[in-house]
LONU-746208 format. One line per field, with one value per residue (C-alpha): chain; residue number from 0; x negated, y negated, z negated. Coordinates in pm, whole numbers, always signed. Layout:
residues N
kette	[A  ...]
nr	[NUM  ...]
c1	[X  ...]
c2	[Y  ...]
c3	[Z  ...]
end
This chain:
residues 411
kette	[A  A  A  A  A  A  A  A  A  A  A  A  A  A  A  A  A  A  A  A  A  A  A  A  A  A  A  A  A  A  A  A  A  A  A  A  A  A  A  A  A  A  A  A  A  A  A  A  A  A  A  A  A  A  A  A  A  A  A  A  A  A  A  A  A  A  A  A  A  A  A  A  A  A  A  A  A  A  A  A  A  A  A  A  A  A  A  A  A  A  A  A  A  A  A  A  A  A  A  A  A  A  A  A  A  A  A  A  A  A  A  A  A  A  A  A  A  A  A  A  A  A  A  A  A  A  A  A  A  A  A  A  A  A  A  A  A  A  A  A  A  A  A  A  A  A  A  A  A  A  A  A  A  A  A  A  A  A  A  A  A  A  A  A  A  A  A  A  A  A  A  A  A  A  A  A  A  A  A  A  A  A  A  A  A  A  A  A  A  A  A  A  A  A  A  A  A  A  A  A  A  A  A  A  A  A  A  A  A  A  A  A  A  A  A  A  A  A  A  A  A  A  A  A  A  A  A  A  A  A  A  A  A  A  A  A  A  A  A  A  A  A  A  A  A  A  A  A  A  A  A  A  A  A  A  A  A  A  A  A  A  A  A  A  A  A  A  A  A  A  A  A  A  A  A  A  A  A  A  A  A  A  A  A  A  A  A  A  A  A  A  A  A  A  A  A  A  A  A  A  A  A  A  A  A  A  A  A  A  A  A  A  A  A  A  A  A  A  A  A  A  A  A  A  A  A  A  A  A  A  A  A  A  A  A  A  A  A  A  A  A  A  A  A  A  A  A  A  A  A  A  A  A  A  A  A  A  A  A  A  A  A  A  A  A  A  A  A  A  A  A  A  A  A  A  A  A  A  A  A  A  A  A  A  A  A  A  A  A  A  A  A  A  A  A  A  A  A  A  A  A  A  A  A  A  A  A  A  A  A  A]
nr	[0  1  2  3  4  5  6  7  8  9  10  11  12  13  14  15  16  17  18  19  20  21  22  23  24  25  26  27  28  29  30  31  32  33  34  35  36  37  38  39  40  41  42  43  44  45  46  47  48  49  50  51  52  53  54  55  56  57  58  59  60  61  62  63  64  65  66  67  68  69  70  71  72  73  74  75  76  77  78  79  80  81  82  83  84  85  86  87  88  89  90  91  92  93  94  95  96  97  98  99  100  101  102  103  104  105  106  107  108  109  110  111  112  113  114  115  116  117  118  119  120  121  122  123  124  125  126  127  128  129  130  131  132  133  134  135  136  137  138  139  140  141  142  143  144  145  146  147  148  149  150  151  152  153  154  155  156  157  158  159  160  161  162  163  164  165  166  167  168  169  170  171  172  173  174  175  176  177  178  179  180  181  182  183  184  185  186  187  188  189  190  191  192  193  194  195  196  197  198  199  200  201  202  203  204  205  206  207  208  209  210  211  212  213  214  215  216  217  218  219  220  221  222  223  224  225  226  227  228  229  230  231  232  233  234  235  236  237  238  239  240  241  242  243  244  245  246  247  248  249  250  251  252  253  254  255  256  257  258  259  260  261  262  263  264  265  266  267  268  269  270  271  272  273  274  275  276  277  278  279  280  281  282  283  284  285  286  287  288  289  290  291  292  293  294  295  296  297  298  299  300  301  302  303  304  305  306  307  308  309  310  311  312  313  314  315  316  317  318  319  320  321  322  323  324  325  326  327  328  329  330  331  332  333  334  335  336  337  338  339  340  341  342  343  344  345  346  347  348  349  350  351  352  353  354  355  356  357  358  359  360  361  362  363  364  365  366  367  368  369  370  371  372  373  374  375  376  377  378  379  380  381  382  383  384  385  386  387  388  389  390  391  392  393  394  395  396  397  398  399  400  401  402  403  404  405  406  407  408  409  410]
c1	[-667  -544  -419  -219  -71  -43  +150  +371  +515  +578  +824  +931  +1058  +1182  +1369  +1517  +1618  +1811  +1989  +2127  +2244  +2396  +2507  +2748  +2817  +3049  +3166  +3341  +3524  +3625  +3778  +4015  +4113  +4265  +3941  +3969  +3668  +3514  +3657  +3484  +3722  +4033  +4286  +4223  +4388  +4339  +4050  +3787  +3608  +3291  +3233  +3232  +2999  +2809  +2754  +2635  +2343  +2262  +2275  +2039  +1830  +1754  +1662  +1418  +1313  +1249  +1115  +820  +792  +723  +523  +303  +301  +228  -78  -225  -187  -456  -653  -822  -1043  -1081  -921  -1067  -912  -699  -681  -429  -635  -301  -292  -131  -231  -90  -428  -637  -890  -745  -832  -611  -499  -429  -678  -1008  -908  -658  -662  -530  -330  -214  -86  +159  -169  -451  -648  -658  -742  -1022  -1158  -1405  -1081  -1076  -1450  -1386  -1101  -1329  -1645  -1408  -1457  -1104  -843  -880  -1167  -1176  -965  -895  -647  -813  -492  -310  -211  -165  -105  +278  +294  +554  +825  +743  +357  +212  +18  -62  +98  -40  -129  +162  +43  +191  +263  +54  +103  +440  +668  +968  +1083  +1040  +1236  +1507  +1512  +1572  +1859  +2019  +2000  +2187  +2415  +2597  +2507  +2700  +2996  +3015  +3146  +3266  +3052  +3145  +2934  +2578  +2641  +2673  +2355  +2214  +2291  +2201  +1803  +1841  +1944  +1704  +1403  +1490  +1502  +1155  +997  +1134  +1027  +680  +784  +695  +418  +370  +149  -236  -288  -580  -610  -819  -1042  -945  -1196  -1260  -1228  -901  -767  -465  -175  -89  +274  +559  +862  +1228  +1179  +856  +932  +972  +1238  +1445  +1439  +1560  +1836  +1920  +1927  +2157  +2373  +2367  +2477  +2768  +2936  +2947  +3121  +3341  +3469  +3519  +3744  +3893  +3956  +4132  +4392  +4490  +4504  +4762  +4944  +4992  +5067  +5310  +5651  +5921  +5765  +5433  +5425  +5822  +6055  +5960  +5635  +5530  +5296  +5489  +5246  +5136  +4973  +4670  +4543  +4548  +4316  +4093  +4052  +3945  +3700  +3547  +3452  +3355  +3144  +2947  +2898  +2804  +2492  +2437  +2412  +2138  +1930  +1968  +1864  +1571  +1442  +1470  +1330  +1595  +1600  +1958  +2149  +1989  +2076  +2433  +2489  +2400  +2597  +2870  +2843  +2864  +3199  +3338  +3312  +3522  +3764  +3797  +3814  +4128  +4288  +4262  +4373  +4655  +4765  +4839  +4913  +5165  +5346  +5401  +5223  +5147  +4815  +4983  +5323  +5220  +4895  +4954  +4877  +4584  +4431  +4474  +4366  +4043  +3957  +3956  +3815  +3496  +3511  +3514  +3192  +3009  +3103  +2921  +2611  +2629  +2635  +2350  +2138  +2273  +2166  +1813  +1794  +1862  +1601  +1352  +1413  +1404  +1051  +912  +894  +1113  +1026  +1077  +738  +761  +1117  +1188  +1425  +1654  +1673  +1770  +2016  +2152  +2218  +2396  +2581  +2688  +2791  +2994  +3200  +3269  +3332  +3609  +3747  +3817  +3938  +4208  +4290  +4366  +4571  +4785  +4790  +5084  +5259  +5138  +5239]
c2	[-528  -792  -1041  -786  -691  -1079  -1144  -807  -918  -1265  -1141  -872  -1131  -1394  -1074  -955  -1327  -1368  -1062  -1081  -1449  -1322  -1001  -1104  -1440  -1384  -1146  -1437  -1564  -1212  -1178  -1465  -1374  -1023  -774  -457  -384  -22  +86  +242  +81  -207  -300  -500  -837  -1006  -1229  -1014  -885  -1158  -1196  -781  -813  -1086  -889  -540  -759  -890  -516  -409  -738  -650  -273  -458  -603  -289  -78  -333  -280  +62  +49  -213  +92  +340  +152  -44  +268  +440  +446  +129  +182  -223  -516  -786  -1047  -1363  -1466  -1752  -1924  -1806  -1866  -1571  -1245  -1040  -1155  -1001  -780  -423  -46  +181  +212  -129  -389  -287  -502  -657  -1074  -1285  -1592  -1907  -2087  -2017  -2022  -1833  -1793  -2171  -2274  -2043  -1937  -1677  -1495  -1243  -1205  -1170  -886  -705  -651  -519  -820  -841  -562  -167  -179  +172  +487  +428  +725  +962  +974  +668  +357  +31  -258  -350  -659  -880  -1046  -1454  -1472  -1114  -1029  -696  -473  -157  +166  +309  +675  +715  +1031  +1175  +1257  +1432  +1512  +1530  +1118  +1238  +1526  +1326  +1020  +1278  +1445  +1122  +959  +1299  +1276  +966  +1011  +1343  +1198  +928  +1187  +1435  +1721  +1788  +2115  +1926  +1650  +1843  +2047  +1679  +1583  +1914  +1853  +1525  +1541  +1838  +1667  +1352  +1543  +1713  +1461  +1266  +1535  +1445  +1071  +1013  +1149  +1195  +917  +1041  +801  +624  +284  +225  -20  -200  -464  -816  -693  -558  -230  -77  +196  +416  +437  +208  +238  +47  -354  -300  -49  -137  +140  -21  -343  -138  -1  -305  -456  -130  -220  -559  -448  -221  -473  -678  -407  -339  -738  -704  -440  -603  -915  -692  -575  -936  -1133  -863  -897  -1320  -1241  -967  -1096  -937  -763  -552  -287  -268  -56  +316  +299  +191  +431  +551  +821  +692  +1008  +1051  +736  +718  +1063  +926  +613  +848  +1070  +760  +626  +969  +1028  +713  +806  +1133  +968  +743  +1081  +1200  +882  +860  +1315  +1244  +986  +1293  +1497  +1730  +1952  +2103  +1793  +1596  +1965  +1940  +1544  +1549  +1815  +1721  +1414  +1551  +1768  +1425  +1250  +1457  +1525  +1128  +1142  +1410  +1222  +890  +1119  +1277  +962  +846  +1122  +1237  +934  +1009  +665  +696  +514  +415  +285  +0  -227  -142  +230  +119  -25  +165  +465  +229  +122  +522  +695  +434  +591  +889  +851  +744  +1066  +1248  +1047  +1090  +1444  +1469  +1234  +1420  +1740  +1629  +1440  +1767  +1978  +1772  +1761  +2199  +2159  +1950  +1635  +1398  +1345  +1029  +833  +1007  +874  +668  +936  +949  +551  +493  +771  +594  +264  +346  +608  +359  +100  +320  +432  +28  -1  +322  +142  -195  -25  +154  -195  -334  -52  -89  -492  -536  -365  -613  -903]
c3	[+1782  +1511  +1776  +1982  +1586  +1530  +1916  +1846  +1497  +1655  +1904  +1639  +1438  +1716  +1866  +1555  +1428  +1780  +1769  +1435  +1520  +1843  +1715  +1406  +1492  +1731  +1526  +1342  +1653  +1723  +1350  +1356  +1709  +1562  +1624  +1330  +1184  +1228  +1572  +1795  +2118  +2151  +2440  +2699  +2699  +2386  +2468  +2289  +2539  +2625  +2213  +2149  +2460  +2317  +1992  +2174  +2343  +2042  +1834  +2164  +2130  +1731  +1835  +2082  +1789  +1567  +1841  +1857  +1460  +1470  +1768  +1589  +1315  +1578  +1699  +1432  +1122  +971  +594  +618  +260  +159  +358  +248  +537  +458  +798  +635  +322  +147  -205  -392  -526  -192  -17  -254  -138  -130  -140  -12  -400  -454  -646  -810  -1117  -1280  -1309  -1574  -1388  -1478  -1201  -849  -634  -801  -481  -404  -789  -857  -498  -695  -808  -483  -534  -927  -892  -647  -865  -1141  -1347  -1504  -1656  -1589  -1355  -1384  -1551  -1856  -1953  -1667  -1484  -1242  -1480  -1516  -1771  -1890  -2028  -2231  -2010  -2127  -2094  -1970  -2275  -2221  -2454  -2347  -2096  -1898  -1747  -1389  -1196  -992  -626  -566  -265  -530  -434  -67  -133  -363  -135  +219  +13  -101  +257  +390  +38  +194  +582  +538  +367  +660  +943  +649  +647  +259  +219  +367  +162  -116  -47  -33  -322  -516  -353  -448  -830  -841  -711  -939  -1264  -1202  -1150  -1437  -1644  -1660  -1638  -2038  -2147  -2466  -2694  -2742  -3050  -2897  -2796  -2438  -2307  -2070  -1982  -2187  -2513  -2522  -2599  -2581  -2691  -2397  -2510  -2672  -2735  -2818  -2736  -2607  -2371  -1981  -1955  -2237  -2055  -1796  -1890  -2041  -1713  -1565  -1826  -1763  -1405  -1460  -1703  -1406  -1214  -1517  -1551  -1160  -1285  -1553  -1321  -1101  -1345  -1510  -1134  -1036  -1300  -1323  -1002  -1017  -960  -1243  -1504  -1530  -1520  -1347  -1510  -1497  -1448  -1831  -2000  -2201  -2361  -2620  -2793  -2548  -2555  -2931  -2936  -2622  -2875  -3100  -2929  -2756  -3104  -3219  -2910  -2992  -3344  -3235  -3082  -3387  -3579  -3363  -3381  -3773  -3719  -3475  -3731  -4008  -3796  -3786  -3483  -3546  -3637  -3334  -3076  -3258  -3244  -2837  -2798  -2997  -2811  -2493  -2585  -2698  -2425  -2222  -2459  -2405  -2054  -2048  -2287  -2094  -1765  -1951  -2065  -1753  -1534  -1818  -1778  -1392  -1290  -944  -845  -477  -616  -780  -855  -1227  -1161  -923  -1149  -1482  -1243  -1146  -1484  -1585  -1290  -1374  -1703  -1588  -1375  -1670  -1795  -1536  -1569  -1921  -1979  -1673  -1904  -2232  -2128  -1966  -2349  -2473  -2243  -2349  -2711  -2682  -2488  -2772  -2560  -2783  -3113  -3346  -3194  -2822  -2732  -2442  -2326  -2632  -2682  -2307  -2317  -2633  -2513  -2192  -2427  -2660  -2456  -2198  -2520  -2608  -2255  -2247  -2533  -2386  -2064  -2280  -2463  -2115  -1996  -2261  -2315  -2149  -2454  -2682  -2416]
end
């Protein structure tokens, strides 16, 4: 059975490698010959027949490789229990002995090839000589370490078995697939299922600290909660902000690129952003929304639930007041996004802030709900901290967008 699986895997890789190259390389040539994208047919006589035929053959070859992978899974999928096989004598950690859940204990390694450097490591892991040889907190758990030297910092309690992630995945797939065929009602239903499942699953994703320390082995005791820069979720939201900022930077680049290549005035006469009052209101509202979240942080530190709730509600209302003012500043000036690159790029920057307003409304409401349910306080605060980071970044981003939109006025 193992040799059959190895042969099937080899053939599957070969077919998929050949299929991808045969499918996509001719597309470069057919594209240069004038083949349009995303069409199901094309006229004869343009010299495209051979290259499209090769691409079609390549797609079927690739599909054959995928079918082999699926067949291999179907023939050999079963709960395996303990797997203690390293047939190739590999040196990396994925070849440690595995149970259905994972490895028995978590080793500390200092090299790229720990199984070669320490031949006894596999046996030690399987005998539970290292971290978390058993259940420390009584729940599913893992160790969160420092980002540079991987020193254990706290035990993270993980959610238990649930169908909610599966439902969220199905809802997300239905949402995007239905949009491709313009089934908007079906897409909306799929998106709603995904959102409900995600928020329901997230509800239990940040359990309250127990104020205990747990023995994880090796004479190391750890807490079961951390916030701020020691929290893995803090770093996750910071990475999200960096990704967000890179997308925003592309939009800013688009605006200034169109400015530099524009012939004549930018924007041309008749498309000036003459309505300044709404933009000033938007600037003031974005500032106030960020200040309201700063106030919420102070109220949380004081233990003032009323001040915290009022600040979050005010931040959400000011957020939408800022976005509405930004949109009115463009629509009030009769800017048509199809008329000129200035109007198109200006609307792009404002719509991007609208996307953030929707996201932050969900996050702010979720934060409020957790506070009302007693799941958020000055110690148990990761949900609020994550929302605060993205909120303050979004306010700063919106202010930059407004400055950029008005920048031709300053030239």
